[in-house]
LOVOKOL-881535 format. One record per residue: residue in three letters; x, y, z of N, C-alpha, C in turn. Coordinates in steps of 0.2 Angstrom, whole numbers, plus 5000, padded with zeros to 4 digits. Layout:
AlaXYZXYZXYZ/...
END
This chain:
Met510950764831510950754838510850824841/Thr511350874840511350944842510850984841/Gly510550974836509851004835509150984839/Ile509150914841508650884845508850904852/Leu509550914855509550924861509451004863/Asp509551044858509351114858508551114858/Leu508251074854507451094856507251074862/Leu507551014864507350984872507551034878/Ala508151064876508351114881507751184882/Glu507651194875507151254874506451234876/Ser506251164877505551164878505551104884/Pro505551134890505551084895504951044896/Val504351054892503651024893503850964888/Leu504150964883504450924877504850884881/Leu505350904884505850874888505450814893/Leu505050844896504650804902504350744899/Phe503750764894503550704891503950644886/Ala504550674883505050624881505250574887/Val505450604892505750574897505250514900/Val504550534902504150504904503850434898/Gly503750474893503650414888504050364887/Leu504750384886505250334884505350284891/Gly505350324896505350294903504850234904/Ser504150254902503750214902503750154897/Leu504050154892504150104887504650054889/Val505150084892505750044895505450004900/Gly505050044905504750004910504349944910/Ser504149944905503549894902504049834900/Ile504549834897504849774895505149734900/Arg504949664900504949624905505549564902/Val505949554907506549494906506449454912/Ser506249394910506149334915505649344920/Gly505049384918504549404923504749474927/Phe505249504924505549574928505449624925/Ser505249684927505249744923505349804928/Leu505549854926505849904931505149944932/Gly504549954929504049984930504150054930/Pro503750094933503950174934504650184935/Ala505150154938505750174940506150184934/Ala505950144929506350174922506250244920/Val505750274922505650354920506450384924/Leu506650354930507150384933507750374929/Phe508050314927508450304923508550334916/Val507850344913507950374907508050454909/Gly507650474914508050554916508750564917/Ile508950514920509850524921510150514915/Phe509850474910510150474904510250544900/Phe509650554900509450644896509850694900/Gly509950694907510250734910511150734910/Ser511350664908511950664907512150684899/Leu511750684895511850714889512150774887/Asp511750814891511850894890511550914898/Pro512050954901511851004907511151034906/Arg511151064901510451104898509751074900/Leu509751004899509250974900508950954907/Arg508551004910508351004916507651014916/Ile507150974920506450994921506451034927/Pro506051084926505851144931505851104938/Glu506051144943506051124948505351124952/Met504851154950504151164952503751094949/Ile503951064943503751004942503750944947/Tyr504550954948504850894954504350894959/Ile504250964962503950974969503150964968/Leu502850974963502150964962502150874961/Gly502450854958502550784958502650744966/Leu502950784969503250744975502550754979/Val502350814979501750824984501150774982/Leu500950764976500550724974500550654976/Phe501250634974501350564975501250534983/Val501650594987501650564995500950564997/Tyr500650624996500050644999499550574997/Thr499550554991499050494990499250434993/Val499950424993500150364997499850365004/Gly499950425007499750435014498950425014/Leu498550455010497850445010497650375009/Gln497950335005497750265003498050215009/Ser498550245013498850195017498550215025/Gly498250265025498050295032497650245036/Pro497050215034496650165037496950115038/Thr497450075034497750015036498350035040/Phe498650085040499350105044499050105052/Phe498450145054498250155060497850085063/Ala497650035059497249975060497749925061/Ser498449925059498849865058499349865065/Phe498949875071499249855077499049815082/Gly498649775079498449725083499049675086/His498949625091499449595094499949555089/Arg499549515084499949475079500249505075/Thr499849565072500349615067500749655070/Leu500649675077501149715079501849685080/Arg501849615082502449575083502649565076/Ala502349565070502649565063502949625061/Asn502549695063502849755062503449765065/Leu503449745071504049755075504649725072/Phe504549665069505049625066505349665060/Val504949685056505049715050505349785052/Leu505249815057505449885059506149865061/Gly506349805064507049805066507549795061/Ile507249755056507649735050507649805046/Ile507249855044507449915041507949955045/Ile507749965052508349985055509149965055/Leu509049895055509749865053510049885046/Gly509649885042509849925036510049995035/Ala509750035039509950105040510650095044/Ile510750045050511550045051511950015047/Leu511849965043512349945039512449995033/Thr512050045032512150095028512650155031/Tyr512550155037512950205041513550175043/Gly513550115043514250075043514750075037/Trp514450085031514750085025515150155024/Val514650205027515050275027515650285031/Trp515550255038516150255043516650215042/Leu516450155039517150105038517450125031/Gly517050145026517250145018517450215017/Gly517250275021517250325018516950355013/Leu516350335012515950335005515550415007/Asp515350435001514950505002514250495006/Gly514150525010513550505015512850535010/Pro512850585007512150595004512050534997/Ser512650504995512550454990512350394994/Met512650375000512350315004511650325006/Val511350375007510750385009510350365003/Gly510450384997510150354990510150284990/Val510750254992510950174992510450144996/Phe510350175003509850145007509050155003/Cys508950205002508150204998508250154993/Gly508750144988508750104983508750034984/Ser509250014989509249944991508549924995/Leu508149954998507649944999507049954995/Thr507049984990506650014983506150054986/Asn506250114990505750144991505950224990/Thr505450244984505450304983505250364986/Pro504750354991504550404994505150424999/Ala505550375001506150375006506650435002/Leu506750414997507250454993506950524992/Ala506450544989506050614990506250634996/Glu506050605002506150635009506850655010/Ser507350615008508050625010508250685006/Ile508050694999508250754997507950804999/Glu507350815000507050875002507550885009/Thr507550835012507850865020508650895019/Ile508950855014509550885012509550965010/Arg509050965005508951045003508951095008/Gln508551065013508251105018508851135022/Leu509251075024509751085028510351135027/Leu510551115020511051155016510751235016/Gly510051235014509751315015509751345021/His509751325025509851335033510651355034/Ala511051325031511751335034512051375027/Gly511651405022511951455019512251435013/Ala512151365010512551345005512151384999/Thr512751384993512451414986512051364983/Ala511851404978511351354974511651294970/Ala512251314968512751254966512651194970/Glu512951214977513151164982512351124983/Val511851164984511251124984511151084978/Arg511151094972511151044966511450994967/Leu512150994968512650954969512350904974/Lys512250914980512150874985511550834985/Thr511050874983510350844981510350784975/Ser510850794971510850744965511150684967/Thr511650694971511950624973511650564977/Pro511050584981510550524982510250494977/Val510150524971509750494966510150454962/Ile510850464962511350424959511450354963/Gly511550364969511550304974510950264974/Tyr510250294973509750264973509750224966/Ser509950254960509850214954510350164952/Val510950164956511350114956511250044960/Ser510850054966510750014970510049974969/Tyr509550014966508849984965508849914961/Pro509149914956509049844953509149794956/Phe509649804960509849724964509349724970/Gly508949784972508549794977508049744975/Val507849744969507249694967507449624965/Ile507949624960508249554959508549524964/Gly508849564969509249514974508749494980/Met508149524981507649494985507349424981/Leu507149434975506849384972507249334971/Leu508049334970508449284970508449254977/Gly508449294982508349254989507749224991/Phe507149234988506449204988506749134985/His506949134979507049074975507549024979/Leu508149054981508649014984508448984990/Met508249024995508049005002507448965003/Gly506948964997506448924997506448844996/Lys507148834994507448774992507648744999/Ile507848785005507848755011507248715014/Pro507348655015506748615017506348645024/Arg506748665029506548695036506148735036/Leu506348795030506148855028505448855024/Ala505448815020504848815015504248775016/Arg504148775024503448745024502948785023/Lys502348745021501748785020501248775024/Ser501248745029500648745034500548805035/Glu499748835035499548905036499448915045/Glu499648975046499448995053498848995056/Pro498748985062497948985064497749065063/Ala497949105062497649185063497949225057/Ser497549255054497849315049497649375050/Pro497949435049497749495051497349525046/Gly496749565050496349615045495849565041/Gln495649605034495249585030495649555025/Ser495649475024495949445020495649445013/Pro496249445007495849465002496049394999/Gly495849335002495749274999495249254997/Thr495149194993494549174990493949184994/Ile493349204993492849214997492349154995/Leu492049115000491649064999490949075002/Ala490449035000489749045003489548975004/Gln489448965010489248895013488648885017/Thr488248845015487648825020487848785026/Tyr487448805032487648755037486948755041/Lys486848695044486348685048486448695055/Val485948725059486048745065485848695071/Val486548645073486348605078486748605083/Asn487048665085487548675091487148695097/Pro487048665101486648685107486948755110/Gly487548765109487848825112487548895108/Val487148885102487048945098486248945098/Ile485948895099485148885098484848935103/Gly484448975101484049015106484449085107/Lys484949105102485349165103485249215099/Pro485349265099485349305092485849305089/Ala485749315082486349305077487049345079/Val486849415081487449465083487849445090/Ser487549395094488049375099488249305098/Val487949275093488349215091489049215087/Leu488849275083489549285078490049325083/Gly489949365087490249405091490949425088/Glu491549405091492249415088492249395081/Gln491849335079491949315072491849365067/Ser491249415068491249465064491749515062/Lys492249515067492749565066493349535061/His493249465060493749435056493349415049/Gly492849445047492649445041492149375040/Leu491749375043491149315043490549355043/Val490149345038489349375036488949335035/Leu488349335039487749285038487449315033/Ser487249275027486949325022486149295022/Arg485949245022485149235022485149165026/Met484449145028484349085031483749055029/Arg483449005031482848975029482648925035/Arg482148945037481748915041481048885040/Gly480948815039480448785037480448805029/Glu479948835027479848845020480048925018/Asp480248955023480449035023481149045023/Thr481249085017481849115016481949195018/Ser482549215022482449285024483049305025/Leu483249375025483949395026483949375035/Val484749385037484749375044484949435047/Tyr484649455051484749525054485149515062/Asn485349555064485749565071485349525076/Asp484549545077484249515082483849445080/Thr484049425074483649355072483949305077/Val483549275080483649215086483649155081/Leu484249125082484449055079483949005082/Gln483648955079483348905080483648845078/Arg483448765082483748715079483548695072/Asp483948685068483848645060483748715056/Asp483848775058483948835054484448825049/Leu484348845043484948835037485148915037/Val485848925038486148985037486648995032/Val486749045028487249045024487849095026/Ala488449055027489049105030489449125024/Val489749185023490149215019490749225022/Gly491349195020491949225021492549185018/Asp493149185021493649155016493649075019/Ala494249035019494148975021494248965029/Met494649015031494649015039494149035042/Ala493649085039493049095042492549035041/Gln492549005037492148955036492248885040/Glu492948885042493148845047492748865053/Arg492848915055492448955062491748945062/Ala491348955055490748945055490448875057/Arg490848835054490748755054490648735062/Met491148765066491348755072490648775077/Leu490448845074489848875077489248845076/Phe489148825069488348815069488348725069/Gly488848685069488748605070488948575064/Glu488548585058488648545052488648575046/Glu488748565040488748595034488048565031/Ser487748585027487248565023487348565016/Thr487048525013486948525006486348555002/Ala485948585006485448625003485648684999/Asp485348704994485548754991485048804991/Ile485148854995484648904995484948974993/Gln485648964991485949024987485549054981/Ser485549004977485249014970484649024970/Glu484149024975483549054974483349124974/His483149154969483249214967482349244966/Lys481949204969481249234969481149274974/Val481349254980481249304986481849354988/Leu482449324987483149364988483449374981/Asp483749424981484249444975484749484977/Phe485249474973485949524974486149554968/Arg486549604969486849644963487549674966/Arg487849684962488549734963488449804962/Ile488549834966488149914966488849954968/Glu488950014964489550054965489350104970/Val489750114975489750164980489850224978/Ser489450274977489650334974489150404978/Asp488750394982488250454985488750484991/Lys488850544991489250574995489050565003/His488350555004488050545011488350475013/Val488350425009488650355012489450355012/Val489750375007490550375008490750415015/Gly491250365017491450375024491150355029/Gln490550325028490150285034490350215035/Ser490350185041490550125041489850075041/Ile490050015040489349985039489049965045/Gln489249985051488649985057488450055056/Glu488650095055488350165054487750165050/Leu487850135043487350125038486850085040/Asn486950035044486349985047485849975041/Leu486149945035485749935029485149895031/Pro485149835035484649785037484049815039/Arg484249855043483549895046483349955042/Met483749995038483550055035483250035028/Leu483549985024483249955018483249885016/Asp483249845022483149775021483649755016/Ala484349755017484849735013485349735018/Thr485749685015486549665018487149665013/Ile487649705015488249695011488749625014/Thr488749585008489049535010489849525008/Arg489949575002490649575002490849634997/Ile491449654997491749734995492349724989/Arg492249744984492749744979493149814979/Arg493749814982494049884981494649884978/Gly494749914972495349894968495249824964/Asp495749794966495749724963495549674967/Val495349694975495449644980494649644982/Asp494349574983493749564986493749544993/Phe493449574997493449545004492749545007/Val492849525014492149515017492149575022/Pro491549625023491749685027491649665033/Thr491749695039491649695045491249755047/Ser490949745054490549805056490749875056/Gly491449875056491749935056492249965049/Thr492049925044492349945037492049995036/Val492350045033492050115031492050105022/Leu491550135021491550125012491750185010/Glu492150175004492550215001492150224994/Arg492250294991491950294985492350254980/Gly492050224975492250174970492150094972/Asp492050084979491950034981491449984977/Arg491449934975490849894972490549834978/Val490049854980489849804985489449764983/Arg489349694985488849664983488249644989/Val487749674985487149684991486549634990/Leu486449604996485849564996485149574998/Thr484649574994484149604997483549574993/Trp482849604996482249564993482149584986/Ala481949534982481849544975481449594974/Gly481649644969481249704968481449764972/Asn481849754977482149814982482849844979/Leu483049804974483749804972483949894970/Asp483449914965483449984963483450034967/Arg482950024973483050064979483650084983/Val483950014983484650004987485150044983/Ala485050034977485550064971485550134972/Arg484950164972484950244972485150274979/Tyr485050224984485350254991486150254991/Leu486450204988487150194988487450244982/Gly487150274977487350294972487250264967/Asp487750214964487850174959487950204952/Ser488350274953488550304948489450294946/Val489550264940490150244939490650314938/Arg490250364935490550424933490650464940/Ser490250454944490450494950490850464955/Ser490950404954491450364958492150364955/Ser492150384949492750394945493150464945/Glu492750514947493050584948493350604955/Ala493750644954494150664960493850724962/Asp493650724969493450784972494050834974/Phe494150884970494650934969494650974976/Leu494050994979494051034983494350994991/Ser494150934991494550894997495250884996/Leu495450874990496050854987496550934988/Ser496250984986496651044987496651054994/Leu496151054998496251075006496751025008/Gly496850965007497250905010498050925008/Phe498050965000498750994998498951035003/Val498451095004498651155008498751125016/Leu498451085018498651065026499251035025/Gly499450975021500050955019500551005019/Val500551045014501051095014501351145019/Ile500751165022500751215027501151165033/Leu501051105035501351065040501951055037/Gly502151055032502851035029503251095031/Val503051165029503451215030503551255038/Val502951235041503051265049503651245051/Pro504051285054504651275057504551245065/Leu504751175066504751145073505351145076/Pro505251155083505751165088506251115088/Leu506851105090507351065090507651075098/Pro507851025101508251045108508851075106/Gly508951125110509551165109509451235105/Gly508851235103508651295100508551305093/Gly508751255089508651245082507951235079/Thr507851225073507351205070507251175065/Phe506751145063506751095057506051085055/Ala505951065048505351075043505251005042/Leu504650985041504450915037504550915030/Gly504450965027504550975021504050955016/Phe504250965009503650945004503450875004/Ala503850835007503750755007503450735013/Gly503750755020503450745026502750765027/Gly502650835026502150855028501450835024/Pro501550835018501050795014500850735017/Leu501350695017501250605020500950615026/Ile501150655031500750645037499950675036/Ser499850725032499250745031498850695027/Gly499050655022498750615019498550545024/Leu499050535029498950475034498350485038/Val498250555042497950575046497150585042/Leu497050605037496550615033496150555030/Gly496650505028496550455026496150405032/Arg496450425038496150375043495450405046/Ile495450485045494850515046494250505042/Gln494450505036493850485030493450545030/Arg493150565034492550625032492650675039/Thr492550735036492450785042491950845040/Gly491450825043490750845040490550835034/Ala490450895029490150855022490850845017/Ile491350855020492050835016492250765017/Asn492250725011492650655012493250675009/Trp493750645013494450665011494750605007/Gly494350535007494650485003494450494996/Met494650454991494550454984494650384982/Pro494250374977494150304974494850284973/Tyr494750214974495550174972495850194966/Gly495350194961495750194954495950264952/Val495550314956495750384956496550394960/Asn496450364966497050374970497650344966/Leu497550294963498150254958498350294954/Thr497950324951498050354944498650434946/Leu498250464951498550524953499250514956/Arg499350444960499850434963500450414957/Gln500350394952500750374947500950434943/Val500450484942500650534938501150574942/Gly501050574949501450614954502250574954/Leu502150524954502750484953503350484947/Val502850494941503250504936503550574935/Leu503250624938503450684937503950694942/Phe504050664948504450674952505150624949/Leu505050574948505550534945506050574939/Ala505550604934505850634929506250704931/Gly505850724936506350784938506950774942/Ile506950734947507550724950508050684945/Gly507850644940508250604936508750654931/Thr508350704928508750754924509250794928/Lys509050814935509450844939510150804940/Ala510050744941510650714944510950684938/Gly510750674931511250654924511950694925/Asp511950744926512650784925513150754929/Gly512950724935513550704939513650624939/Phe513050594935513050524936513650474933/Ile513950504927514450464924515050484928/Gln515250534932515750554936515850494941/Thr515150494944515150454950515250374949/Met515050344944514950294941515750264940/Met516150324937516850304935517350314942/Gly517050344947517350344954517150294959/Asp516550314962516450274968515750214965/Gly515550224960514950174958515050114958/Gly515550074958515550004959515549994967/Val515850034971515650024978514950044981/Leu514650084978513950104979513550044977/Met513650014972513249944970513449894975/Ala514049884977514149844982513949844988/Ala513849914991513649934997512749924998/Gly512549934991511749924990511649854991/Ala511949804987511849744986512049704993/Thr512449734997512549695003511949715008/Val511649775008511149795013510549745010/Thr510549745004509849695001509949635004/Thr510549605002510549525004510649515011/Ile510849565016510749535023510049555025/Val509649595023509049615025508649555023/Thr508749525016508349465014508549405018/Val509149385019509249315022508949325029/Ile509149385033508849395040508049385039/Gly507849415036507049415036506749345035/Leu506949305029506849245028507049195032/Ala507749205035507949135040507549145046/Phe507449215048507149215056506349225056/Gly506049245051505349265051505049195053/Pro505049145049504549085051504549055058/Arg505249075061505349045068504949095073/Leu505249155071505049215077504349235076/Leu503949225070503349245069502849185070/Gly503049135068502649065068502249065061/Leu502649095057502349105049502449055044/Ser502049035040502248985035502749035030/Tyr503148995026503549025021503149065016/Pro502549045013502449085009502049155012/Ser501949155018501749215022502349255023/Val502849225025503549275026503649295019/Leu503549275013503649305008503349365006/Gly502649365009502349425006502549475012/Leu502649455019502949495023503649545021/Met504049505018504549535015504549565009/Ser503949545005503749595000503549665002/Gly503149655008502949725011503549765014/Leu503949725018504549755020504949805014/Gln504949775008505349805003504849844999/Thr504149845002503749894998503849874990/Gln503749824988503949804981503449754979/Pro502949774975502549744971502849674967/Ala503249684964503649644959503849574963/Cys504049574970504049534974503549504977/Leu502949534978502349504979502149464973/Ala502149484967501949454963502249394960/Tyr502949384963503349314962503049274968/Ala503049304974502849264979502049214977/Asn501649264975501049234973500949174967/Gln501649194962501549154957501949084959/Arg502349094963502849034966502348994970/Glu502149024976501748984981501048974980/Gly500649014976500049014976499649024982/Ala499749064986499449064993499149134995/Asp498549144997498249214998498749235004/Ser498949195009499349225015499749275014/Ala500149265008500649325005500449385005/Asn499749395002499349465000499149485008/Val499049455011498849475019499349505023/Trp499949475023500449495027500749565023/Tyr500749555016501049615012500749665015/Ala500049675015499549715016499649745024/Ala499949695028499949715036500549745038/Val501049735033501749775035501849835031/Tyr501549835025501849885019501749955022/Pro501149975027501250045028501750065033/Leu501850025037502350045042502950035040/Ser503249995035503749985032503950055027/Met503350075024503450145020503750195025/Ile503250205032503450265035504050255037/Ala504150195040504850185043505450195039/Lys505450185032506050205027506050275026/Ile505350305026505450385025505750415031/Val505650405038505850425043506650415044/Leu506950345042507550335043508050365038/Ala507750375032508050405026508150485029/Gln507750505032507750585034508250575038/Val508250545045508750545048509550515046/Leu509550475042510250475039510350525034/Ala510050565031510050625029510550675033/Ala510150695039510350735042511050725046/Arg511150655048511750625051512350625045/Leu512250615039512750605035512950655030/Leu512550715031512650775026513450805028/
END
């Protein structure tokens, strides 16, 4: 055993891959449908660090992983974050924000009433709400504050390891407690209603349907399609094709609808209900399976001139006689709106004239290789901007300064650049699959680094305040879960499946969303998860930084 420890101590690279590999193995083990996932790398890192104080992964690895992780999170969340403040979603986000603030107040109360270690409780806050970026930000904040105060390297190492311990003892119940709350409170008849609310935010990832309608509503006859759809096009309703007499064609914005026209509407169930009210009645005519005149194909978006352009800016119907009826981004299909911006790696379903598909494919790129590669120029520039933003001292009232650090700077840079998408010839976005891969690499590097650093003090903490820290984390998770599930349906007018999705987004926890989908089988859980996830992520990061500054 001593020989193995000596080998690991002498080879940080070997130690890194041992921690990441074993952590991935442990994280893949499922018990009753639950697994730790990437978080298991943290626990394996703590285990190795507790075996021998020499087992430390270099700090540069930890910083690289941190910057890579938070930047890609911001880049992917940017468009949704800035678009999630409509009237209905604003209420939901304010509700979630209030619950997260309550979690921070409860954490502060444990320190004030129980006399617990402040940095450890910051980790408890992050673990009870299962948010690793918040943990990263709190550690960076503590490191900066101690550095400005002239603390020694040993003091900095000790204080930055205690949040990791608090996180590790509270994280498991942060997941399990929320799932248990979903199960138990779902048995309350008053809460577990499943009627759907009348509206849902943004682009729904629900089942997409294509239905033919006959135009008989006098209110739309004689009007162009663009004015008929109006606001409906912003909610994911697209007209793909139409038949007038014996002629089948695409539907353009200036196409004037006439009585008895047959039009095909594409959208989810709620969009189809709106289409039925618009046009008058459903038709059994099957004009979707006719491929002699019009045909469709899934095409990969990869051309750099197309990436970052909105559907409206591309104006494919007039440029190429083609219409995009749906987009697959990652694992989700959705119906685009005029403002939807195409990202590299999107797989778009294009409807056009038979024989025109190759021309459209060349225009969009249709290169799997190109859409799977990272643009290292934009990635590097984004990193540079984020790091500069993180190290620049910002003034505080009273003459002091603070910096956003290696977590806050790249996060803000990613959010803004993700929202901008394009600056001249530079596309800031990246394919969903590439983003996810880089994010996971950054996450495991970060978790492995902080895990080995915290391992030395883990056993001592567990023998001391470990049980109290676990109880504190369980309290925060339980109160947050109960309040969200009890008051969410009444205050927001949401069904119970929707509230499960909303609470999964509050917890920024995919395991909770998976349980909600499996238990309820409702697409609304996905919708509300996506609606509150970005703000929940940012709020927990900011509050972790505030707690770190107040409790140090």
